[in-house]
C-alpha positions in Angstrom: -52.9 57.0 -113.1 -51.9 54.7 -110.3 -50.0 51.5 -111.1 -52.2 48.4 -110.7 -50.8 45.6 -108.6 -50.6 42.4 -110.5 -51.2 39.1 -108.7 -47.4 38.4 -108.6 -47.0 41.6 -106.6 -49.5 40.5 -103.9 -48.1 39.6 -100.5 -47.8 35.9 -99.9 -50.4 35.9 -97.1 -53.0 37.6 -99.4 -52.3 35.0 -102.2 -52.7 32.2 -99.6 -56.0 33.6 -98.3 -57.4 33.8 -101.8 -56.2 30.2 -102.6 -57.3 28.6 -99.4 -60.5 30.4 -98.4 -61.5 31.8 -101.8 -62.9 28.3 -102.7 -66.7 28.1 -102.5 -66.7 24.6 -100.9 -64.0 25.5 -98.3 -65.9 28.7 -97.5 -69.1 26.7 -97.0 -67.2 24.1 -94.9 -65.9 26.9 -92.6 -69.3 28.4 -92.3 -71.0 25.1 -91.3 -68.2 24.1 -88.9 -68.4 27.6 -87.2 -72.1 26.8 -86.5 -71.6 23.2 -85.3 -68.8 20.7 -84.9 -69.3 17.9 -87.4 -67.7 14.8 -88.8 -66.6 14.8 -92.5 -69.4 12.5 -93.4 -72.1 14.7 -91.7 -70.6 17.7 -93.4 -70.6 16.0 -96.8 -74.2 15.1 -96.3 -75.1 18.7 -95.4 -73.4 20.3 -98.3 -73.9 17.7 -100.9 -70.3 17.0 -101.7 -68.6 13.6 -101.7 -67.0 12.8 -98.3 -63.5 12.2 -100.0 -63.7 15.7 -101.4 -64.7 17.2 -98.1 -61.8 15.4 -96.4 -59.3 16.8 -98.9 -60.7 20.3 -98.2 -60.5 19.8 -94.5 -56.9 18.7 -94.8 -56.0 22.0 -96.6 -57.9 24.0 -94.0 -56.2 22.2 -91.2 -52.8 22.8 -92.7 -53.5 26.5 -92.4 -54.9 26.2 -88.9 -58.4 27.2 -90.0 -60.1 24.1 -88.6 -59.4 22.0 -85.5 -60.3 18.4 -84.5 -60.8 16.4 -81.4 -58.3 13.7 -82.6 -54.6 14.3 -83.2 -53.5 13.7 -86.9 -51.4 10.7 -86.1 -54.2 9.0 -84.2 -57.1 9.3 -86.7 -57.0 6.0 -88.5 -60.2 4.2 -87.8 -61.4 7.1 -85.6 -64.5 9.3 -86.0 -63.1 12.8 -86.1 -65.1 15.9 -85.2 -64.1 19.1 -87.0 -64.8 22.7 -86.1 -63.8 26.1 -87.4 -61.2 28.2 -85.6 -63.2 31.4 -86.0 -60.4 33.6 -84.6 -58.0 32.3 -87.3 -60.7 32.8 -90.0 -61.1 36.4 -88.8 -57.3 37.0 -89.1 -57.3 35.7 -92.7 -60.3 37.7 -93.6 -58.7 40.9 -92.2 -55.5 40.2 -94.2 -57.5 39.9 -97.4 -59.9 42.8 -96.6 -57.0 45.1 -95.7 -55.3 44.4 -99.1 -58.5 44.5 -101.2 -59.6 47.8 -99.7 -56.2 49.4 -99.9 -55.9 49.8 -96.2 -52.8 47.6 -95.7 
């Protein structure tokens, strides 16, 4: 019988993919922003989540280059920021996860 890989044996990039995009709110944020560039408030209204929570998710996604904005991080205070999904980056992350989950890696 083959030895099962435990989560501690998973490659770091697979664990990161699960942690970052395995969240249902973040997945919905990525989907919505792939369809249309939106502000955090518009996104919050569309998905029914508090804007503060949406913003926290956006920051995590941005830290992993999965979303982009029209305003640099250091210049956002008081600015309306429009967010969008970097679909190429999401595809990369999805391939890492799928390769591992399917045993093709």
